Backbone as numpy.savetxt, mean C-alpha at the origin, in Angstrom:
# Nx Ny Nz CAx CAy CAz Cx Cy Cz
24.24 -13.30 -8.52 23.26 -14.38 -8.61 21.84 -13.80 -8.56
20.99 -14.29 -9.42 19.61 -13.80 -9.47 18.88 -14.13 -8.17
18.04 -13.21 -7.73 17.27 -13.42 -6.50 15.90 -14.00 -6.84
15.36 -14.75 -5.90 14.11 -15.48 -6.16 12.93 -14.54 -6.37
12.95 -13.38 -5.69 11.81 -12.46 -5.74 12.25 -11.07 -6.16
11.41 -10.43 -6.95 11.63 -9.02 -7.25 11.26 -8.15 -6.06
10.21 -8.56 -5.35 9.63 -7.71 -4.31 9.27 -8.53 -3.08
9.72 -8.07 -1.92 9.31 -8.63 -0.64 8.50 -7.56 0.09
7.25 -7.88 0.40 6.37 -6.92 1.06 6.18 -7.32 2.52
6.30 -6.35 3.41 6.04 -6.55 4.84 4.85 -5.68 5.23
3.91 -6.26 5.96 2.79 -5.44 6.40 1.65 -6.25 6.97
0.50 -5.60 7.04 -0.68 -6.19 7.65 -1.41 -7.10 6.66
-2.14 -8.07 7.19 -2.96 -8.97 6.37 -4.36 -8.99 6.97
-5.32 -8.49 6.23 -6.70 -8.53 6.71 -7.68 -8.38 5.55
-8.86 -8.97 5.66 -9.88 -8.76 4.64 -10.62 -7.45 4.89
-11.30 -6.99 3.85 -12.17 -5.82 3.94 -13.61 -6.25 3.71
-14.51 -5.78 4.55 -15.94 -5.90 4.29 -16.39 -4.54 3.77
-16.71 -4.49 2.48 -17.06 -3.22 1.84 -18.57 -3.08 1.76
-19.08 -1.97 2.26 -20.50 -1.66 2.22 -20.71 -0.43 1.34
-21.68 -0.51 0.43 -21.96 0.60 -0.48 -23.46 0.88 -0.52
-23.79 2.13 -0.78 -25.18 2.53 -0.89 -25.29 4.04 -0.87
-26.48 4.59 -1.17 -26.64 6.05 -1.20 -26.52 6.69 0.17
-26.82 5.95 1.24 -26.73 6.50 2.59 -26.08 5.45 3.49
-24.77 5.58 3.66 -24.03 4.61 4.48 -23.49 5.26 5.75
-24.02 6.43 6.09 -23.64 7.09 7.34 -24.33 6.37 8.49
-23.57 5.78 9.42 -24.22 5.06 10.53 -25.08 5.99 11.38
-26.21 5.48 11.85 -27.10 6.24 12.72 -27.25 5.49 14.03
-26.82 6.11 15.12 -26.95 5.46 16.42 -28.39 5.62 16.93
-28.65 5.10 18.13 -30.02 5.06 18.62 -30.74 3.83 18.12
-29.97 2.77 17.81 -30.50 1.49 17.34 -31.24 1.61 16.01
-30.91 2.64 15.24 -31.51 2.79 13.91 -30.83 1.84 12.93
-31.61 1.23 12.07 -31.08 0.27 11.09 -31.23 0.85 9.69
-30.16 0.72 8.90 -30.18 1.14 7.51 -29.80 -0.04 6.63
-30.33 -0.04 5.42 -29.99 -1.07 4.44 -28.97 -0.51 3.46
-28.00 -1.35 3.09 -27.01 -0.97 2.09 -27.33 -1.70 0.79
-26.83 -1.16 -0.32 -27.12 -1.77 -1.62 -26.19 -2.92 -1.95
-24.97 -2.87 -1.43 -23.98 -3.87 -1.82 -23.05 -4.15 -0.64
-22.74 -5.41 -0.41 -21.77 -5.82 0.61 -20.91 -6.94 0.04
-19.60 -6.84 0.26 -18.70 -7.85 -0.30 -17.46 -7.99 0.58
-17.06 -9.23 0.84 -15.82 -9.52 1.56 -14.72 -9.72 0.53
-13.68 -8.90 0.61 -12.63 -8.91 -0.40 -11.26 -8.88 0.27
-10.23 -9.10 -0.54 -8.86 -8.92 -0.07 -8.70 -7.49 0.42
-8.18 -7.35 1.63 -7.94 -6.02 2.18 -6.50 -5.84 2.57
-6.25 -4.79 3.30 -4.94 -4.39 3.82 -4.07 -3.79 2.73
-3.55 -2.62 3.05 -2.75 -1.88 2.07 -1.58 -2.70 1.55
-0.87 -3.36 2.47 0.32 -4.11 2.07 -0.02 -5.23 1.10
-1.10 -5.96 1.38 -1.49 -7.07 0.51 -1.95 -6.55 -0.85
-2.66 -5.44 -0.87 -3.11 -4.88 -2.15 -1.92 -4.44 -2.99
-0.90 -3.87 -2.36 0.34 -3.56 -3.09 0.93 -4.83 -3.68
1.03 -5.87 -2.87 1.62 -7.14 -3.33 0.82 -7.73 -4.48
-0.51 -7.69 -4.37 -1.36 -8.22 -5.45 -1.16 -7.44 -6.74
-1.09 -6.11 -6.61 -0.89 -5.29 -7.80 0.45 -5.55 -8.46
1.48 -5.73 -7.64 2.81 -6.01 -8.18 2.85 -7.36 -8.88
2.24 -8.36 -8.26 2.19 -9.69 -8.88 1.40 -9.66 -10.18
0.31 -8.90 -10.21 -0.50 -8.78 -11.43 0.31 -8.17 -12.57
1.23 -7.26 -12.23 2.07 -6.62 -13.24 3.23 -7.51 -13.69
3.45 -8.60 -12.95 4.48 -9.55 -13.36 5.69 -9.63 -12.45
5.69 -8.89 -11.34 6.80 -8.99 -10.40 6.67 -10.25 -9.56
7.77 -10.95 -9.37 7.78 -12.10 -8.47 7.75 -11.56 -7.04
6.66 -11.85 -6.34 6.36 -11.16 -5.09 6.15 -12.14 -3.94
6.74 -11.84 -2.79 6.54 -12.63 -1.57 6.09 -11.70 -0.46
5.54 -12.29 0.61 4.94 -11.48 1.67 5.35 -12.00 3.04
5.58 -11.05 3.97 5.84 -11.36 5.37 4.77 -10.68 6.21
4.00 -11.47 6.96 2.94 -10.92 7.79 2.36 -11.99 8.69
1.33 -11.62 9.45 0.71 -12.53 10.42 -0.79 -12.54 10.24
-1.39 -13.74 10.26 -2.84 -13.89 10.32 -3.20 -14.74 11.53
-4.46 -14.73 11.90 -4.94 -15.60 12.96 -5.31 -16.97 12.41
-5.46 -17.91 13.30 -5.86 -19.27 12.92 -7.39 -19.32 12.87
-7.95 -18.70 11.84 -9.41 -18.55 11.75 -9.83 -18.41 10.30
-11.12 -18.25 10.07 -11.65 -18.24 8.72 -11.15 -17.03 7.93
-11.00 -15.87 8.58 -10.49 -14.69 7.88 -9.04 -14.91 7.45
-8.23 -15.52 8.33 -6.85 -15.79 7.98 -6.74 -16.78 6.83
-7.55 -17.83 6.86 -7.56 -18.80 5.77 -8.00 -18.15 4.46
-9.02 -17.29 4.55 -9.50 -16.58 3.37 -8.37 -15.76 2.74
-7.62 -15.04 3.57 -6.58 -14.16 3.04 -5.41 -14.95 2.45
-4.93 -15.97 3.13 -3.79 -16.73 2.61 -4.14 -17.42 1.30
-5.35 -17.95 1.22 -5.79 -18.60 -0.02 -5.92 -17.58 -1.15
-6.51 -16.43 -0.84 -6.70 -15.40 -1.86 -5.36 -14.84 -2.34
-4.42 -14.66 -1.42 -3.10 -14.16 -1.79 -2.38 -15.13 -2.71
-2.43 -16.41 -2.37 -1.79 -17.43 -3.21 -2.41 -17.45 -4.60
-3.72 -17.30 -4.66 -4.40 -17.29 -5.96 -4.01 -16.08 -6.80
-3.58 -15.01 -6.15 -3.12 -13.81 -6.86 -1.65 -13.91 -7.26
-1.00 -15.00 -6.91 0.39 -15.19 -7.31 1.42 -14.74 -6.30
0.99 -14.50 -5.05 1.91 -14.07 -4.00 2.44 -15.29 -3.25
3.74 -15.35 -3.03 4.34 -16.42 -2.25 4.12 -16.11 -0.76
3.42 -17.00 -0.06 3.07 -16.77 1.34 3.86 -17.65 2.31
4.97 -18.20 1.87 5.73 -19.12 2.73 6.26 -18.45 3.99
6.42 -17.12 3.97 6.95 -16.40 5.12 5.86 -15.82 6.01
4.61 -16.11 5.74 3.50 -15.62 6.57 3.33 -16.53 7.79
3.10 -15.91 8.93 2.92 -16.63 10.19 1.43 -16.77 10.52
1.06 -17.87 11.17 -0.30 -18.06 11.67 -0.26 -18.04 13.19
-0.94 -17.06 13.78 -0.94 -16.90 15.23 -2.08 -17.70 15.86
-1.74 -18.44 16.90 -2.76 -19.20 17.62 -3.47 -18.35 18.66
-2.92 -17.17 18.97 -3.46 -16.35 20.05 -4.17 -15.08 19.57
-3.85 -14.62 18.36 -4.43 -13.38 17.85 -5.35 -13.68 16.67
-6.62 -13.25 16.73 -7.49 -13.42 15.56 -7.08 -12.47 14.44
-7.41 -12.84 13.23 -7.11 -11.99 12.08 -7.86 -10.67 12.18
-7.16 -9.58 11.92 -7.81 -8.28 11.89 -8.68 -8.14 10.66
-9.55 -7.15 10.67 -10.37 -6.88 9.49 -10.83 -5.43 9.51
-11.23 -4.94 8.33 -11.73 -3.58 8.19 -13.13 -3.59 7.61
-13.97 -2.70 8.11 -15.27 -2.43 7.51 -15.15 -1.09 6.79
-15.40 -1.10 5.49 -15.22 0.11 4.68 -16.58 0.60 4.20
-16.91 1.82 4.57 -18.12 2.49 4.09 -17.70 3.27 2.85
-18.04 2.75 1.68 -17.45 3.23 0.44 -18.43 4.04 -0.40
-17.98 5.23 -0.81 -18.65 6.06 -1.79 -17.71 6.23 -2.97
-18.19 6.63 -4.15 -17.32 6.67 -5.33 -16.05 7.50 -5.15
-16.11 8.62 -4.46 -14.95 9.49 -4.35 -14.33 9.52 -2.95
-14.87 8.77 -2.02 -14.34 8.81 -0.66 -14.79 7.57 0.09
-14.22 7.36 1.27 -14.59 6.21 2.07 -14.22 6.45 3.53
-14.88 5.76 4.42 -14.53 5.74 5.84 -14.16 4.31 6.20
-13.21 4.15 7.12 -12.69 2.82 7.44 -12.73 2.60 8.94
-13.31 1.48 9.35 -13.28 1.03 10.74 -12.47 -0.27 10.78
-11.41 -0.30 11.58 -10.50 -1.45 11.58 -10.37 -2.06 12.97
-10.47 -3.39 13.02 -10.13 -4.16 14.22 -8.72 -4.70 14.00
-7.78 -4.32 14.87 -6.37 -4.63 14.62 -6.08 -6.12 14.65
-6.48 -6.82 15.71 -6.20 -8.25 15.79 -4.74 -8.55 15.50
-4.50 -9.47 14.57 -3.14 -9.89 14.24 -2.37 -8.87 13.42
-3.04 -7.79 12.99 -2.37 -6.76 12.20 -1.13 -6.24 12.93
-1.25 -6.05 14.23 -0.16 -5.46 15.00 0.79 -6.50 15.60
0.60 -7.78 15.28 1.33 -8.85 15.96 2.70 -9.15 15.36
2.95 -8.78 14.10 4.23 -9.09 13.47 5.37 -8.44 14.25
6.41 -9.22 14.55 7.54 -8.71 15.32 8.85 -9.06 14.60
9.93 -8.41 15.06 11.22 -8.56 14.38 11.69 -10.01 14.36
11.41 -10.77 15.41 11.87 -12.16 15.46 11.16 -13.04 14.43
10.07 -12.55 13.84 9.38 -13.30 12.79 10.07 -13.16 11.44
11.03 -12.24 11.35 11.68 -11.93 10.08 13.14 -12.33 10.13
13.48 -13.35 9.38 14.87 -13.80 9.29 15.52 -13.11 8.09
16.77 -12.72 8.23 17.44 -12.01 7.15 17.57 -12.86 5.89
17.52 -14.19 6.03 17.56 -15.03 4.83 16.34 -14.79 3.96
15.22 -14.36 4.57 14.04 -14.01 3.78 14.33 -12.82 2.88
15.02 -11.82 3.42 15.30 -10.61 2.65 16.33 -10.87 1.56
17.27 -11.78 1.82 18.30 -12.07 0.83 17.71 -12.61 -0.47
16.49 -13.11 -0.40 15.84 -13.67 -1.58 15.26 -12.61 -2.51
15.27 -11.33 -2.09 14.53 -10.30 -2.84 15.44 -9.17 -3.33
14.97 -8.50 -4.39 15.66 -7.31 -4.90 15.24 -6.06 -4.15
13.98 -6.03 -3.73 13.42 -4.80 -3.15 12.53 -5.14 -1.97
12.59 -4.31 -0.92 11.75 -4.46 0.26 10.77 -3.30 0.35
9.48 -3.63 0.46 8.45 -2.60 0.65 7.70 -2.86 1.94
7.39 -1.79 2.68 6.60 -1.89 3.90 5.44 -0.91 3.85
4.25 -1.39 4.16 3.06 -0.54 4.24 2.54 -0.51 5.67
1.72 0.50 5.96 1.02 0.62 7.25 1.98 0.66 8.43
2.95 1.53 8.33 3.98 1.71 9.35 3.37 1.87 10.74
2.30 2.65 10.85 1.76 2.99 12.17 0.82 1.93 12.74
0.52 0.89 11.97 -0.30 -0.21 12.48 0.55 -1.37 13.00
1.82 -1.39 12.65 2.70 -2.51 12.99 3.34 -2.27 14.36
2.52 -2.34 15.40 2.96 -1.92 16.74 4.16 -2.71 17.26
4.13 -4.03 17.12 5.22 -4.84 17.66 6.50 -4.70 16.85
6.37 -4.49 15.56 7.54 -4.39 14.69 8.12 -2.98 14.62
7.29 -1.97 14.82 7.67 -0.59 14.52 8.99 -0.14 15.16
9.29 -0.45 16.42 10.58 -0.01 16.98 11.78 -0.56 16.23
11.60 -1.67 15.52 12.72 -2.32 14.82 12.73 -2.04 13.32
11.77 -1.26 12.83 11.72 -1.02 11.38 12.94 -0.25 10.88
13.42 0.80 11.56 14.63 1.46 11.06 15.81 0.50 10.90
16.04 -0.34 11.91 17.12 -1.31 11.82 16.91 -2.34 10.73
15.66 -2.74 10.53 15.34 -3.70 9.49 15.63 -3.12 8.11
15.27 -1.87 7.90 15.56 -1.22 6.62 17.07 -1.06 6.43
17.78 -0.73 7.48 19.23 -0.61 7.39 19.85 -1.94 6.99
19.38 -3.02 7.61 19.89 -4.35 7.28 19.56 -4.73 5.84
18.36 -4.36 5.38 17.99 -4.65 4.00 18.92 -3.93 3.03
19.22 -2.68 3.33 20.14 -1.92 2.46 21.52 -2.57 2.45
21.97 -3.04 3.61 23.27 -3.69 3.69 23.31 -4.98 2.88
22.14 -5.61 2.71 22.05 -6.84 1.93 21.89 -6.57 0.43
21.84 -5.29 0.06 21.76 -4.93 -1.35 20.37 -4.69 -1.88
19.36 -4.66 -1.00 18.00 -4.39 -1.44 17.76 -2.88 -1.52
16.95 -2.46 -2.46 16.37 -1.13 -2.41 15.13 -1.21 -1.53
14.66 -0.06 -1.03 13.58 -0.06 -0.05 12.53 0.99 -0.38
11.30 0.72 0.05 10.22 1.71 -0.11 9.27 1.62 1.08
8.55 2.71 1.30 7.68 2.83 2.46 6.43 3.62 2.11
5.28 3.09 2.52 4.02 3.83 2.52 3.49 3.76 3.94
3.50 4.88 4.64 3.09 4.86 6.05 1.62 4.54 6.22
0.79 4.96 5.26 -0.66 4.99 5.43 -0.99 5.88 6.63
-2.24 5.88 7.06 -2.69 6.81 8.10 -2.15 6.41 9.47
-1.96 7.42 10.33 -1.53 7.17 11.71 -2.71 7.38 12.65
-3.35 6.31 13.12 -4.49 6.47 14.02 -4.13 7.16 15.33
-2.86 7.05 15.75 -2.43 7.67 17.00 -2.07 9.13 16.88
-1.86 9.60 15.65 -1.59 11.01 15.42 -0.19 11.48 15.72
0.77 10.59 15.93 2.14 11.03 16.23 2.90 11.42 14.97
2.70 10.67 13.90 3.34 10.91 12.60 4.87 10.90 12.69
5.40 10.12 13.63 6.84 9.92 13.71 7.10 8.53 14.27
7.36 8.41 15.56 7.53 7.10 16.21 8.53 6.22 15.46
9.65 6.83 15.07 10.68 6.10 14.33 10.62 6.28 12.83
9.62 7.01 12.34 9.47 7.19 10.89 10.66 7.91 10.29
11.08 9.01 10.89 12.14 9.80 10.28 13.47 9.05 10.27
13.70 8.22 11.26 14.89 7.37 11.23 14.77 6.34 10.11
13.58 5.81 9.91 13.36 4.84 8.83 13.60 5.48 7.47
13.19 6.73 7.31 13.37 7.42 6.03 14.84 7.55 5.65
15.72 7.51 6.64 17.16 7.55 6.36 17.59 6.37 5.49
16.86 5.26 5.60 17.21 4.04 4.86 16.15 3.71 3.79
15.38 4.71 3.38 14.29 4.51 2.42 14.65 5.12 1.08
14.54 4.34 0.01 14.82 4.84 -1.34 13.61 5.50 -1.97
12.41 4.95 -1.72 11.18 5.47 -2.33 10.14 5.65 -1.23
9.63 6.88 -1.09 8.61 7.18 -0.09 7.31 7.49 -0.82
6.20 6.86 -0.37 4.95 6.85 -1.15 3.73 7.28 -0.31
3.73 8.49 0.26 2.56 8.92 1.03 1.48 9.50 0.12
0.27 9.69 0.68 -0.69 10.52 -0.04 -0.55 11.95 0.46
-1.32 12.86 -0.13 -1.13 14.28 0.18 -1.36 14.59 1.66
-2.44 14.08 2.22 -2.74 14.39 3.62 -1.69 13.81 4.55
-1.22 12.61 4.26 -0.16 12.01 5.07 1.12 12.83 4.97
1.44 13.28 3.76 2.64 14.10 3.56 2.58 15.37 4.40
1.43 16.05 4.39 1.28 17.29 5.15 1.43 17.03 6.64
0.84 15.95 7.13 0.94 15.63 8.56 2.38 15.31 8.95
3.05 14.51 8.13 4.42 14.11 8.44 5.36 15.32 8.42
5.18 16.18 7.42 6.04 17.36 7.28 5.66 18.48 8.23
4.48 18.37 8.85 3.96 19.43 9.72 3.85 20.75 8.96
3.26 20.66 7.78 3.04 21.82 6.93 1.57 21.90 6.55
1.11 23.11 6.20 -0.26 23.32 5.77 -0.41 23.28 4.26
0.68 23.57 3.55 0.65 23.65 2.10 1.53 22.57 1.48
1.16 22.18 0.26 1.82 21.05 -0.39 3.28 21.33 -0.73
3.58 22.48 -1.31 4.93 22.75 -1.78 5.98 22.73 -0.67
5.74 23.40 0.47 6.72 23.30 1.56 6.90 21.86 2.07
5.81 21.11 2.09 5.90 19.71 2.52 6.74 18.89 1.55
6.52 19.12 0.26 7.32 18.43 -0.75 8.80 18.75 -0.61
9.09 20.03 -0.43 10.49 20.44 -0.31 11.14 19.80 0.91
10.42 19.75 2.00 10.97 19.21 3.24 11.23 17.70 3.13
10.25 16.96 2.61 10.40 15.50 2.57 11.30 15.03 1.44
11.33 15.77 0.32 12.18 15.35 -0.80 13.65 15.48 -0.45
13.97 16.23 0.59 15.36 16.32 1.05 15.76 15.11 1.89
14.78 14.33 2.32 15.05 13.19 3.20 15.16 11.86 2.46
14.56 11.78 1.27 14.55 10.51 0.53 14.96 10.76 -0.93
15.61 9.79 -1.56 16.01 9.97 -2.96 14.83 10.14 -3.91
13.73 9.39 -3.66 12.56 9.45 -4.54 11.31 9.59 -3.69
10.51 10.61 -4.00 9.25 10.86 -3.31 8.13 10.87 -4.34
7.12 10.02 -4.15 5.96 9.98 -5.04 4.71 10.15 -4.18
3.90 11.15 -4.49 2.76 11.53 -3.65 1.46 11.33 -4.41
0.52 10.67 -3.76 -0.81 10.42 -4.35 -1.73 11.59 -4.03
-2.39 12.11 -5.06 -3.26 13.28 -4.92 -4.72 12.95 -5.16
-5.09 11.68 -5.07 -6.48 11.29 -5.27 -6.95 11.58 -6.69
-8.07 12.28 -6.82 -8.64 12.57 -8.13 -7.77 13.50 -8.96
-6.76 14.11 -8.34 -5.86 15.01 -9.06 -4.61 14.28 -9.56
-4.53 12.99 -9.35 -3.40 12.22 -9.87 -2.27 12.08 -8.88
-1.07 12.46 -9.28 0.08 12.32 -8.41 1.22 13.21 -8.84
2.19 13.35 -7.99 3.41 14.08 -8.34 4.59 13.39 -7.70
5.77 13.69 -8.22 6.98 13.01 -7.75 8.16 13.96 -7.78
9.09 13.71 -6.89 10.34 14.46 -6.83 11.50 13.48 -6.71
12.57 13.80 -7.43 13.79 12.99 -7.38 14.95 13.97 -7.52
15.49 14.40 -6.38 16.49 15.46 -6.43 15.87 16.75 -6.94
16.46 17.32 -7.98 15.93 18.55 -8.57 14.89 18.28 -9.65
14.63 17.02 -9.95 13.68 16.67 -10.99 12.28 16.48 -10.40
11.28 16.97 -11.12 9.90 16.82 -10.68 9.03 16.31 -11.81
7.90 15.70 -11.45 6.96 15.19 -12.45 5.56 15.28 -11.87
4.58 15.39 -12.77 3.17 15.41 -12.35 2.36 14.65 -13.39
1.34 13.93 -12.93 0.49 13.16 -13.84 -0.94 13.17 -13.32
-1.89 13.03 -14.25 -3.30 13.00 -13.90 -3.83 11.58 -13.83
-5.15 11.46 -13.80 -5.80 10.16 -13.72 -6.47 9.84 -15.05
-7.03 8.65 -15.15 -7.74 8.24 -16.35 -9.20 8.69 -16.28
-9.77 9.10 -17.41 -11.20 9.46 -17.44 -12.06 8.20 -17.53
-12.48 7.69 -16.41 -13.31 6.49 -16.38 -14.31 6.56 -15.25
-15.30 5.68 -15.28 -16.32 5.64 -14.23 -15.75 4.97 -13.00
-15.73 5.69 -11.90 -15.19 5.17 -10.65 -16.27 4.38 -9.91
-15.96 3.12 -9.60 -16.87 2.27 -8.84 -16.50 2.28 -7.36
-15.21 2.17 -7.06 -14.76 2.09 -5.67 -13.29 2.47 -5.61
-12.95 3.43 -4.76 -11.56 3.89 -4.67 -10.72 3.10 -3.66
-11.31 2.11 -3.02 -10.56 1.32 -2.03 -9.29 0.73 -2.66
-8.15 1.01 -2.07 -6.89 0.44 -2.53 -6.27 1.11 -3.74
-6.86 2.21 -4.22 -6.30 2.86 -5.41 -4.88 3.35 -5.15
-4.65 3.89 -3.96 -3.30 4.34 -3.63 -2.30 3.20 -3.54
-2.76 2.04 -3.12 -1.89 0.87 -3.05 -1.55 0.35 -4.45
-2.52 0.42 -5.36 -2.25 0.04 -6.75 -1.30 1.04 -7.39
-1.42 2.31 -7.02 -0.44 3.33 -7.43 0.95 2.89 -6.97
1.08 2.51 -5.70 2.37 2.06 -5.17 2.93 0.91 -5.99
2.08 -0.07 -6.28 2.53 -1.24 -7.05 3.05 -0.83 -8.41
2.33 0.08 -9.06 2.77 0.56 -10.37 4.08 1.31 -10.29
4.21 2.17 -9.30 5.45 2.94 -9.18 6.63 2.02 -8.89
6.43 1.03 -8.04 7.53 0.12 -7.72 7.92 -0.73 -8.92
6.92 -1.15 -9.70 7.25 -1.88 -10.93 8.16 -1.03 -11.81
7.74 0.21 -12.03 8.50 1.11 -12.90 9.89 1.39 -12.32
9.96 1.59 -11.02 11.23 1.86 -10.36 12.20 0.70 -10.56
11.70 -0.51 -10.43 12.57 -1.68 -10.59 12.98 -1.93 -12.03
12.23 -1.34 -12.97 12.63 -1.43 -14.38 13.61 -0.33 -14.76
13.81 0.65 -13.87 14.72 1.75 -14.17 14.14 2.80 -15.08
12.81 2.93 -15.11 12.17 3.93 -15.96 12.43 5.33 -15.43
12.18 6.33 -16.29 12.31 7.72 -15.89 11.28 8.05 -14.81
11.51 9.13 -14.08 10.57 9.55 -13.05 9.21 9.86 -13.65
9.19 10.55 -14.78 7.92 10.92 -15.40 7.12 9.69 -15.82
7.77 8.74 -16.48 7.06 7.54 -16.92 6.63 6.70 -15.71
7.46 6.65 -14.69 7.11 5.88 -13.48 5.85 6.44 -12.84
5.77 7.77 -12.75 4.59 8.40 -12.14 3.35 8.18 -13.01
3.49 8.33 -14.31 2.36 8.10 -15.21 1.85 6.67 -15.09
2.77 5.73 -15.05 2.39 4.32 -14.93 1.67 4.07 -13.61
2.18 4.67 -12.53 1.55 4.52 -11.22 0.13 5.08 -11.22
-0.06 6.25 -11.82 -1.39 6.86 -11.89 -2.34 6.01 -12.73
-1.83 5.42 -13.79 -2.67 4.54 -14.60 -3.10 3.32 -13.80
-2.18 2.73 -13.05 -2.52 1.56 -12.23 -3.53 1.91 -11.15
-3.34 3.05 -10.50 -4.29 3.48 -9.48 -5.66 3.74 -10.05
-5.72 4.40 -11.19 -7.01 4.71 -11.83 -7.75 3.44 -12.24
-7.06 2.54 -12.90 -7.70 1.32 -13.40 -8.23 0.45 -12.27
-7.62 0.54 -11.11 -8.05 -0.31 -9.99 -9.42 0.09 -9.44
-9.92 1.26 -9.81 -11.20 1.75 -9.27 -12.40 1.25 -10.06
-12.21 0.39 -11.04 -13.31 -0.04 -11.92 -14.23 -1.06 -11.28
-13.80 -1.69 -10.18 -14.61 -2.70 -9.50 -14.56 -2.47 -7.99
-15.46 -3.13 -7.28 -15.46 -3.06 -5.82 -14.25 -3.79 -5.26
-13.59 -3.20 -4.27 -12.44 -3.83 -3.65 -11.14 -3.35 -4.27
-10.04 -3.64 -3.59 -8.76 -3.12 -4.01 -8.05 -3.91 -5.08
-8.44 -5.17 -5.33 -7.65 -6.01 -6.23 -8.39 -6.50 -7.48
-9.72 -6.46 -7.48 -10.48 -7.06 -8.57 -10.20 -6.47 -9.93
-9.89 -5.17 -9.98 -9.67 -4.50 -11.27 -8.23 -4.04 -11.44
-7.31 -4.55 -10.63 -5.91 -4.18 -10.83 -5.46 -4.60 -12.22
-4.75 -3.71 -12.93 -4.44 -3.98 -14.33 -3.26 -4.92 -14.53
-3.28 -5.58 -15.68 -2.09 -6.30 -16.14 -1.09 -5.28 -16.67
0.11 -5.72 -16.94 1.13 -4.83 -17.50 0.65 -4.25 -18.82
0.05 -5.08 -19.65 -0.41 -4.62 -20.97 -1.51 -3.57 -20.82
-2.45 -3.79 -19.91 -3.53 -2.82 -19.70 -2.99 -1.48 -19.22
-2.07 -1.52 -18.29 -1.53 -0.28 -17.74 -0.73 0.49 -18.78
0.07 -0.21 -19.57 0.84 0.47 -20.61 -0.06 1.08 -21.66
-1.12 0.36 -22.04 -2.05 0.87 -23.05 -2.76 2.12 -22.57
-2.95 2.24 -21.26 -3.71 3.36 -20.70 -2.89 4.64 -20.58
-1.59 4.58 -20.73 -0.75 5.75 -20.50 -1.14 6.93 -21.38
-1.51 6.66 -22.61 -1.86 7.75 -23.54 -3.18 8.41 -23.20
-3.96 7.81 -22.31 -5.28 8.36 -21.97 -5.29 9.12 -20.65
-4.13 9.27 -20.02 -4.07 10.01 -18.76 -4.41 11.48 -18.98
-5.21 12.04 -18.09 -5.52 13.46 -18.15 -4.30 14.26 -17.69
-4.11 15.40 -18.29 -2.98 16.26 -17.93 -3.35 17.08 -16.69
């Protein structure tokens, strides 16, 4: 029987306040600086993945928690407008919605995050009937989901037992442990989607190749984001590498999450590893054309058309 959703995403829900300008380095001592641009946009890695997947045409639903406040209302409304089913999202009366302030430069950014409801999602908020509705389960921001994290390995195991494929993007670990149940979760993960620095930290390696070898033995499919250098992937003994698109970068916020969305779309279509990686790199590149993580996410047609323009 066909399932209602192609993709079920679990993760944090928060807006981003993006600040841009030639000098966005904070100066203490009560010094005030002016920025050139400020914008409140859809934030959170998990939501940006969901938005990118929905934009590509995947039927997408989300499980997460917001506060009963203006930021929470902003996010739920914006997610629905992007085509994400939010029926499984919880509204907390006790926790305010988290948010991030992003100091953004064209090739890099710094992020300050207030956790709020980001860490409030717990296992009892997730009923297995929610998962039965989906083909694939994706989780982002593993290390921010404090209440849920002890139960994530079991949740992934249950998802696999229900016939779902699974994927994980840990994102950064503010606590610096780089484990806390991660390796047990990888046992039940089909697609692992770290960036290069996260991969090195998780593998406890200094160089990329040993880290790739170590982690590719733990998961069937490993796709790694390399920023301006594109991405690479491993699937058993098969490897692939792809570059980025030659375009003017406005803001890199969420580019890795758009990469994830592209790779998951391709994975669910059964494409080859090489084409999946190329498609992911195209989606990540195209998302940098506007401020914020979702404004420039490509349609399926845009991403496919861009494949021939990827740099080698």
